[in-house]
N, C-alpha and C positions, 0 to 999 in steps of 0.2 A: 703234432700228435701220433700216437700209436693209436689200433683198433684192433680188438679182439671180438671175433662174432664167435658168440658160443652156439655153437652146433651142434649137440648131443642129446635133443631131446626125442620122443616117440613121435607125437601126433595122433594117438590113437582116434582121440574125436573126429579127426579126418581120414577115416577108414571108409570106404578100400581103397583112395588115390594114394593116403598115407599108410604106409608098410614098415615092417621090421626092417626091409633090406633098404628101402628108399623111404625114410621118413619125411612129412612134409616140407622139410626145407628144402631139399634136392628136389622139389617137385613144383610144375608151374599150377599153384592152384588158382590162382585170377585168371588166369588167359593170357597175359602181358607178353607172352614168349621168352620169360626168364624165369629161372628155377628163383624162391624166395633168397636164397642167400647168396644169388649172382645180384638180384635187386638190392639188396643189404648194402653188398659189397659198392655198388653201383651209387648209393644214395650217398655214400661219403665226398662220393665229386674229389675237389681239390682238396679238401681238409689232409688226407692220409693218403701217404706216397705208397704206392704199389709195395716197395720194401720195407711199410712199415703195419702194413695191413696182415695180422694175425688171426687163423682159427682153431679154436678149440675144440675135439671133436672124439667121438669113441674111435677105435682101431679100425673096425669095421668100415668104415665111410671116411677114412683115409685118402685112400685112392679115387672115391667119387670126388670127394671135395674138389683134390688136385685135378681133376677132369674139367669140373665146372669153374674152379678159377685158378687156370693154366699161369696168370702173373704171380702164383705164391711158390716160392722155392721150399722144399722139403722141412729148412727150421722154423718155417711160416706156419705150417701145420701142427700144432700142439695135440699129441695123444694121450687121450684119457684110457689106461688099463682096462676100466669098466666106468660106470656110469654113479657118481657120489656127490651128484645135486651141485648147485651153484656159488658154493662157496670153497670148495676146492679148486671147482674147476679154473674160477677168477684168481684164488690163489695159486695156483700152478702156471697160471698164463702170467702173475705177476712174478714169478720166479723167472720164465724164461727173459720176459722184457730186462728186469732187473740185471740179469745177466750182462743184456746187451748194455743197455742204458742205464748207469743208475739213477739218471735226471728223469727217466721218462713219465709223459703222462700219459695216461689211455681210456680209451672211451672202451664200455664193456656193454656190447648190446646184440639181444639175441637175433637170431637167423633168417625167424618166421612172423616177422612182422611185416604190416604195410604201411606205410608213409607215402602218401601221392607227394604234398608236397615238399619235395627236396630241399629247397631254397630255405624253407623256415627251419627246416631240421638241421639245416647245414647253421643258420646263426644261432638256435639254441646251442650244439654243440660247442660253439666259437666261446660264447657266453659262460658256457659250464667251463669249458680251459681256463680262460682266464680266473675263473675261482677255484681253480682246483691247483693252478699255479701258483694261489697264494694259501693254499693249504687244505682247503677244504674238499669233503666229499660232497661230491653233484650227483642229484639225482632227479632224472628228468619225471615232470609233474605234466601229465597231458589234462589240456582242460576237457572238463567234462560235457558231453553234449545232451546226456538222458542219465537217469537215474541207473546206471547198469550195477548189477547185485554179482556179477561174476568177477570183478575185479578189486585188490586191493586199494585203498586211497592213502594217500598222504597231505594231512593238515600242516598247512604253512602257517610260519609266523609273519617277521616284519622284515620291509624287504632291508637290505644290508645296505647301509648309507652310502659303500663306496664302488655301488654295485649296481647305478641308475642309468648308464649309459645306452642310447639306440632303441630306448624305449622297451628294454629286453631285463627287466628286472631278477635278481636273485633274492630267493625270500629263505628266510631261517625256515626249518624243518622243526616245529612242533611234535609231531607224532606220526607215527604210520599205524594204518589201521587194516584189520582183517575185512575180508569180504561181507559186507553187509546186508541186511533183508531190505524188503523194499522199501518201507517206512522207514527206514536209518538213508537210505541212500538220495530218499527225495527230499529229506532232511539235508543233508550233505550240498546238493543240488541250489538248495534254496537260500542257503545257508552262507554260500562262498568261501571263499577260502581253502577247499577241497580240490584236491585232483585225483586222478587214476596211476596208478603207479604204474609206469611204464616199464620198468626193469632195466631200466640202462641208467647205467653210473658212468660217471667220468672220474678222475684222481692221478694222483701221484702214484707209483707203485709203491714206496717206501710209507708213504700214506697207509695206504691199503691194507700191507703187511703187518706196518705197526699196531693197526687195529685188529687184524687177526690176531696176532702175538698175543695184547690184551685179552680178547674175551676168546679165543680158540682156541688156546695153548696145543692142545691135541695135534689140532691140523699145523698149525706152526711148525711144530717141532719134526712132525714128519715134511712140510714143505722146504724147510733146511736140509732135512737129508738129500733130498731130491735135488737140490738147489748144488750142494757140495757133489754132487756125482755129476752136473752136468758135465757133457762133451769129454767123460772119460769112458774107458772101456766097459766100467762098472755101473755106466749110467742107467741101461733099460733095466739090470738086475735090481738096483735100490730102488727106482720108481714101482716097478712090479711089488715087490716088497712092502716099502711104503705104504702102495695105493690099498694095498688088502688090508691093512691096520688101519685107514684113514676115514672117521667120522663122516657119514653121511647127513648134511646139513645145507638150508638155503642159506643167501646172503645177506636176505631180509632178517630175517630170524637171527641168523648166529652173527651179524656184526652190523649191518645198516640199523637195528632198530635202537640199539645201544649207543651206538658211535659218537665221539666227539667232534665238533663242527663239522655238522649235514646242512645242506644247506640245497635248494629245490630251483631247477631250471625250469619253468615254464613251455610246453610246447603243444603248439598248436597248428599241427600241421597235417587233419585226416589220420591219425594213428589208430590202427586196430590191429589186434595180436591173432585175428584171425583164428580164433580157437577151436570151431565148429563150425560147421557148413553152412547156417544160417547168416554167421558173420559174414559171409559176402554180400548179403545185401545192402551193408553198409558202404561197401568197396566198389562194388558193379555200377553199371547204368543200365535202367532198366530200357527194354527193348519197346519197339513199335508193339506188342503186345503185352507190353506190361509185367514181363517175366524178367531175370536176372539170369543169362546165360553166359558162364564162365569158358566154355568148350563146345563145342560140338556143334552142328544144324539143329533147329529145334522149329517146327509150327505148332502153333495154340489155338484151338479153336477154342471157344469161350473159358479160356483158361488163364487165370492172371496172381502174378505174386510169388511163381513157381520158382525157384532156384536151381538150375539144368548144370551139369558136368558131363560130359560124354565125351570118352576118347576116341570112337571111333563110329557108333552108330547113331542114325539118322533118330530122332525123338519127337514121337506126336504124343499131344496132349489134347485131351476132351474132356471139358468142363469137370476139371480140375483144379483146386486154387491152394497155395500156400503149402505145397508139397516142395521137397530136394529128391531130387534124383540124379543117382550118379553111376556112371557105367565106366567099369576098367574090363580089364581083357578076363577075368575070370571072376567077378562080382557086380552086382548091383544091387546098389540101396536105392528103397524109396521109403519116406518116411513124413510128416510131418513136420516143418521147418520149426514147432514150436516146442518139438521133443528132442533136436538133435543131441542134447546132451549123455541122451541115451545109445547115441554110438558104442559109445566105450562098454556100454551092456553088451551088446554083440560081440567085442573082440573079446571080452572077458569067457563068453560062452564060446565061442571057437577057440580061445584058447584050452578051456574044459576040455574041450573033445578032441583035441590033440591036430587041431585043422591049422598046422605048421603052414599048408599050401597056400592059407588065403590071409595068411597074417605078414 
């Protein structure tokens, strides 16, 4: 099986550690000693050989990708001229893989997820690969643990009769659902049969390209132009021109929601997309002072429930609770952990003020 790590995102809600020059996928957000993209590659274990691992990312991140994943050859880092969302990115990856191996089965996975249980993750991918070989488009659905309103959901249907081995069933997908309000999320959790959409897909590349051709003909036409010029002198110029005209659309909305033969493999492996600083509470252990310290030395007096990330300074907390404290070389973020979605407002205002030194 091949794997394509999608590493083109910006991660603005993890400012100030995630910046334009080094977004969160190239940073050690959790204090594990590995960046998120390194952890993603390592998590694949023996399922994917080094020469079958690919990364698709922006041109400005090609060098840092090679430095953090030195096992990759030049051809294994696919460069997007600019961001066009996940459908064109996955389509471009499929073109490259098909050029190398027309029968390729590939997993497409974001670079910035935290999945502590690698063994269960690999087991889910193995089951997904089996279904993909049979011609299905497979999405991984995370077993929900609470009524999260920040994730899309998947409503699954019946178990495929031929996919019941090893207590890891494959389900048909009834529909994809947008991020719900609290009451709806609670209903999903109580009703059962609803899963968080992890944005991880496994399929034969020819099946994915066939769906793109059927549903996104404008995208497919440009992918075909790019594919015809691969490994030629005209290749870079054709890519640049076709990409300028490439529509921007997500793989969920553009393809998966209306695709044929879509199934879901459940994933129960502690998955978290770490979309904002408060998400670290779900992936870090509490220290003896009941705080969550991703990085740095911290002393807390009468302070609990705080999340701390400090690059170089000692942090002392006195009689404060439920704060996020993030220190980097030229910025300090302090806020209540229930308001971390508003970090994007900080980024927007800095951009409006022309503070590129802080972005």
